[in-house]
N, C-alpha and C positions, 0 to 999 in steps of 0.2 A: 517407649515407656520406661525402659531400663535407664536411658540417659536422664530422664526426668527424675527418677528415683535417686540416681547418683547426685544430681544437682540439688535435690532437696536435702540430702544428707550433708553435702558439703556446704551449702548456704547456711544450714542450721548450725553446723560447727563453726563456721566463720562468724556468724552473727553472735553466737554464744561467747566467743572470745573477744568480742568488741568491748563491753559494759563494765556513855554509861552502858554496860552490857545488859541487854534485856534477858528475861527469863527464857529458858529453852523450851518451855511447854508449848509454845505456839507451833513450832515446827514439828514437835513430837505428836501433837494432837491432830494436826491437819494433814500431814504427809505420811500416809499409811505405808508406802513402800520404802521410805527412808529408813524405816525400822528393819527392812529386809535386805539391806546392802551394807557392806562393811565401810568403815570410816575411810577418809582420804580421797574422795572423789573430787576431781577438778571441776567437773560439770555434772549437774544433776537436774533432770527434767521429770516432772510428774504431771500426768494429764488425767483429769477426772473421767473422761469418756474418749479414749484415744480413737476408737473406731468411728464414732460420730463426728469428732472434730476433723479427722483426716478426710472424711467424705465431704464435710463442709468446706474445707480448704480446697479440695480438688474442684469444687463447683464454683469457686470464686473466679471472677473475671481476671484478676491479677495472675492467679495460678495458670489460667489457660493461655494468657497472652504473653506473659513475660518470657517464657522459654523461647518464643519466636522472635524476640527483639534482637537488634544488633548489640545492644548493651549486654544482654545475657551471653550472646555468642562471644563477645570480647572477654567476658569473665571466664568462659570455659578455656581460654587460652592462657590463663594465669598459672603461675607455679603452684599456688595453693590448690587450685582445682585439680590439676594433674597429679600432684603428690598424693592427695587423699584418694583420688580416683584410682591410682595404681595400687594403693593399699587395699581398697575395696575389691579390686579385680583379683588380687592375690588371695584374699579370703574366699572369694567365690570359687576360684580354681582349686584351692586346697580342700574345700569341704563339699564341692558339688552342689552348693546351694546358692542359686543366683538371686540377686537383689533386684526387685522391680516393684512398681506400684501395686501390681496384683499380689505379690508376695507380702508386701507391707500391709495391704488390706486384710489378708488372711490372718496375720499375726496381731492385728489391731483388735484387742478385746475392749473391755470396759476401762476401769482404772488401770493405768499403765505407767511405767517409769523406765528411764535409762540413766545409768550412772557411768560416767566416762572417767577412767583412771589414767590413761596415757593417750594423748591426742595423736602423736605420730604413729604409734603402733595400733591405734584403734582398739584399745583394751577397754571393754565395756561389759556391763550387765544389763539385760533387758528383762523386764517383768510385765506381764499383762494378765489381768483377771479375765477368765473365760470359762464356760462350761467344758468339761472334758471332751464332750462330743465335738465341739468346735475345734479344740486343740488337736484332736485326733484326726480331723479332716484337713489339716494343713499339709502343704508339700514338705515341710520340715519333718513332721512326724512320719510321713511316708518314706523318708530317707533313713530312718533309724536302723534298718538292717545293714546299712553301709557304715555305721558307727560302732565303736567299741562300747559295750555295756560296762559301767562302773558303779561302785557303791561307796557312799561316804556317810557314816553315822546312820546307817540303815536306810538312806535315801538313794534310790537308783537314778542314774542319769546316763546320757549318751555322749560319747567323746570321739572327735576325729581331728587329726592334725596332718600337715604335710610332712614329707620325709625328713626335712631338716629340722622339724620341730619348731619352726619360727611362727607358723600360723595355725591356729586351732579354733574349733567351734565346738561348743558343748551345749546341751539343752536337757531340760527335765520338765515334768509336770508334777507339781506339788499341790495336792488338793485341787483347787480351782485356779491355780496360778501357773502359767507357762513361763519358764525361766530359760533364758539363753545368754551365752557369754563367750568371750574370746580369751579370757585370762583364767587359768585353772584355779589359782589360789583364791581370788576374789569370788569366783563362781561357787566353789565349794563352801566358802564362808557364807555366801548368800543362802545356800540350801540349808545350812545349819541354823541360820537366823530365822528362816521361815519355819523350821521344824521345832527349834528350841528357844529362840530369842537370844539376847545377849547384847554385847557392845556393838552398836551400829552407827551408821552415818547420822541418824537422828539424835543420838546421845553424844555425838562429837561436839564439844563446846565451840570449836571453830565454825562448824556448820550452823549449830543452833543459834549462836549469838548474832548471826547475820540476818535473822528474822525479827521484825518488830513484835512486841508483846501481843498486839491485837491481830496478828496475821491470821487469815483464814483463806484456804484455797478457793479460788473462783473456778476457773475451768482448767488452767494450766499454770505451772510455775517453773522457772528456770533459775538455778543457783550456779554462780560462777565463783570459783576461788581465783580471782583475777591476779592476786599477788603471786601465787604459785604458777599460774599459766604464763605470766610474763617472764618467768625464769626459764621456760622451755625454749630450746633452739628453734622449734617449729614456729612458735609465736614470733620470735625475733626475725626469722628468715622469711616467713610466708604470710605474715599478716598484711593483707592487701591494702589496707587504708593508710598505712604509713604513719599512724599517729600513736606509736608505742609510747612516746614520751608523755602524751596527754593522759594515758591510762595508768601512769605510775602511782598517782595518788589514790587509786581505787584498790582496796584490799580484797573486798568481796562484794558481790552484787546479787540481789534477789529481784526477779522480774516476774510479776504475776499477771496473767492474761484473763480477760473476761470477754466472752463472745455474745453479742446480741444479734437481733435480726438485721439491723442496719448499722451496727457500730461494733468496734473492738476497743476495749480499754486495756491499757498497759500501765501497771503501777510498778515503779522501780525504787528499790531501797539500796543505797550505796553505803558501805562501811569504808570510810576514807582514812588516809594516813593523818590528815589534819582537818579540822572543822572548816567548812566553807567560809570564806571571808565576806560574803555578801550579806548585808543586814536585811531584816524583814521590811517589806513594804507596809506603810501605814495609810497611804492615800490612793490605793489602786483604783477604787471606784471613781474617785474624782478625776484622776489622770485619764482613765479610759473614757469617761464621759465628755472630756474636753476635745477628744479627737473627732475628725470628720467621719461620717459613716460611709458604708458602701465600698470599702477597700478590700483588696485581696489579702493583705498581710497586716497583722497587729502584733505589737510586741510591747510588753511592760516589764520594767526592771528597776530594782533598787540600784544605788550607786555605791561603789567602794573604790577608794583611791582617786587619783587625779587624771584618769585617762578619758573622761567623758568628752572633753572638748575635741580631742582627736577623733573619737568615734563620731561625734556630731558632724564635724567637718567632712569626714569621708562619706558619711551617709547622705549628707546634703548634696555633695558634689564629689564624684569618684576621683577626680583629678586634683582634689584640694591638696595644697602643699602645707608644709609645717608652719609657714607664716600665717596662713588663714586660721589654722587650728590654734596657734598661739594667741592671735587677736581675739578669737572667740573665748578662749580660756580667761583672758584678762577681763573681758566684759562680764563674764558669768561668775567669776571667782567670789566676789564679795556677797553675791546673792545666795550662795550656798545651795547649789542643786543637790537634791537627795534621792530623787527617783524620777523616772520619765516613762512616757509612752510614745510609740512610733506607729503611724499608720502609713501604709504604702499601697499605691494602686497603679496599674499600668494601662495605658491606652496606646493604640497605634493607628497610623493612617496608611492604609494599603496603597493609596495612590502616590503618596509622598515617600513611601519606604522609610518611615520614621516611627520610632517607639519612644514614648514618654513615660517616665515613672515619677509621679508626684509623691513626695515624702513630707509628712508633717510630724513634728515633735511637740509633745506636751510635757513640759519640764516643771516638776514641783520644786519650788524654792523655799528655803527656810527664812530667808531675808529678802523678800521681793523688792522692798524699798531701796535696797543697795544695788539693784541691777543698774549697770551703767549703760543706759540706752544709747547714748551718743557713740560709745565704743562698739556696741553691738551693730548699730547702723553702719559705722565706718568699716567694720570687719566684713559685713555682707556686701557693701558697696565696693570695697577694695578688691574683692575677688573678681567682680565683673570689670572693674576699671583696668585691672592688670591684663585682661583678655581683650577688651574691646576698645580701649582708648589709647591714643598716642600720647607721648609725653607732652605735658602742657595743656591738654584739653581739660575742660571743666569737669569737676567731680559729679558723679551721679547723686541725686538727692532722694529722700523718702517722702512720700505723700500719703495722705489719708484716703483710703478707699474701702468702702463696705466694712467699716469697723476694724480694718487692719492698717498697719503702717507698711506700705508697699514701695519697693524700689522702683523709681520712675525711669524705665529704660525703654526707649522707642521700639527697639527690636523685640521686646518681651512684654508687650502691653497686657497680654492675657495670662502669662505664666512667669511673672517676675517673683522673686523671693519676697516674703513679708513676715511680720510678727505682730503679736498682740499680747499684752499682759492683763490677765484676768485674775485679780486677787493674787494668790500665791502661785498661779500657774502661768508659765510663759509658753506661748505657742510660737513656733518657728517653722516656716514651710519654705520649700524650694519652688513652690508653685502656688501663688495666691488664689488661683482659680479653683483650687481644691476646696475652698470654702464657699464657692458659689452654690446657690440653691439647687441647681441642676446636678452638681457632682457631690454634694455633701451627704447625700443618701437619706436625709431625714432621720427622725428619731428611731424608726423601725430598722434602719440599717446600721445603727451605732453598735459598737463593740461593748459588751458588758464584762467587767472583771469578775472572777469567781467570788461568790459570797463569803466562802470560808477563807479568812485571811491569816490564820495562825501560821507564822513562820514563812509566809509567802515571799519568794525572792524574785520570781519572774514568770511571765505568761507569754506564750507565743501561739497565735492562731492564724491559720492559713486557709483561705478559701481555695482549696486545691482544684475544685471543679472549674471555677472561673479562670484561674490563672493558667491551668493546663490547656483549656480550650483556646484562650487568646494566644498563648505562647506557641502552641503547636501550629496554629493557623499562621502565625507570624513566621515561624521557621520554614513552613512549606512555601510561603511567598518568597522568602529569601532564596531558597534553593532553586526556585523557578526563574530568578532573574538572570539575565545573560552575564552580568559581571561576576556571578558566582559559579560560572561554568568552568573556570580554569583551575588547575592544580587539584588539591584534595579537599577544598572547602566544601563544595556541594556534597561530596561523599561523606564528609564528617558530619555535617548538619543533618542530612537526610537519614543516614544509616544509624546514627547513634542518638542524637538529641531528640529528633521527632519520634523515633521508635520508643524511647523511654517514656515520653509524654503519653503516647498512645497506650502503653501498658498500664499507666496510672489513671486512665480516664474514668475509672469507676469510683475513684476517691472523691468525696465531696468536700469535707473539711478535716483539718488536723489541728488539735490543740494540745500544747505541752505546758504543764504547770510545774514549776520548781519551787521547793520549799525545804526548810530545815525542821525536822520533827523527830522527837524521841531519840536524838543522837545519830540520826541518819540524814544524809542528803536524799531527798525524795523527789521523784518525778512521776507525774501522771500524764499519760498520753491517751487521747481519745481520737480514734479514726472513725469518721462517719462516711457512709457510702450512699451512692445514688441508686 
């Protein structure tokens, strides 16, 4: 249990560092404990009911299974995990107070918050509202005789540090609030704020302006001062995802969580160095409605810049070269593509050891009459001719089949590429059978775009349950084949990939909606569970 607690702390800190100025009243009104900690926090978390949410998390299938997966065990071998783990161990040794899930449950009252001021040194303040009787029953309170008693502005607290003064822990009970911390200056400042009020994190303009004017706390909120976090040596050296450059445009982030019986919603607001270049979608419902139903992945997006042809080429065929992308670009350019939808589904044949992913694009065109169909057909045919035909053989031709223009290839009678122009929407697929009645999913299986379109830039929806079951089964079959018994292939697939899928098997769907609203880049993620 102690290792799990260590993992939760480290995963939380790692995830935290990943992600016109509004009025500050939203943060001040909704975040009670932001008024009780001093300005300057790099990370701030406030939870409406910490004790209840912690118990809910511990009952989740993901919380139970993920620590047993190979993916998690590999994570525990990273520099980030061990660096922060060593710092936690130093704190435990210096203060005599061990961190475990049992201890965390003891300290988890109602509304609670933690403000982190130094990531490497784990300098933080923790506050939790609870009756005095509950606070007095904690192991931390039982240890008070081993701590030095101190007083600041008439408020008493307990203090203990190691001999070299590098590591310290202090705590107090102020009214019905338990306060603990590892940095003396910020801890004493917090006690004064609880007792007298004053300049706090909530009144800090940098903090307050990161929140939208209509912000209201749901169940939990996370604030990140990403610009300052990115300047720390710990972020540069230990950030495990290696995408530091991708995060440079983010100045600050606010992530609000809401918990339901069978779903979790996550709303993110990013204050960025420059406004997102993606325009808003105007035809999201029409584009989504043109896609086949019953697929595991749906993606809608507006277009900015001239990279769409390359993206389309790579998504249709992973080994597509620059020539294919260039030919597609020439065919589409005059038709002016402005937004698109993508539907992708996977099937596999256990006996033939083969997996097939069909992908269909619905592309909204501003000038559909200017689409060069001849060049589009030549681009699609040329890709296969380069692979299948010897020099001098006759070119492949397109034929009409089931309302589509389909490439006539004897070897691909059921899964040849095809396209169709329906008014302003161009449909292009790498597998024409995706539009068969059997696989199209019917109206009930179609993807519906969000009704609210204000500033909408993109939508991603994943049927994680279906995809996880199929891919986990596929990888199990792979590792059981004799030709995967050599080297480290079987070990890699079985120990890492399959174990990760199994830890996510409780997830049903995931939807991510991106938009530009009120001066923020906004993302709304909804996870639904089985």
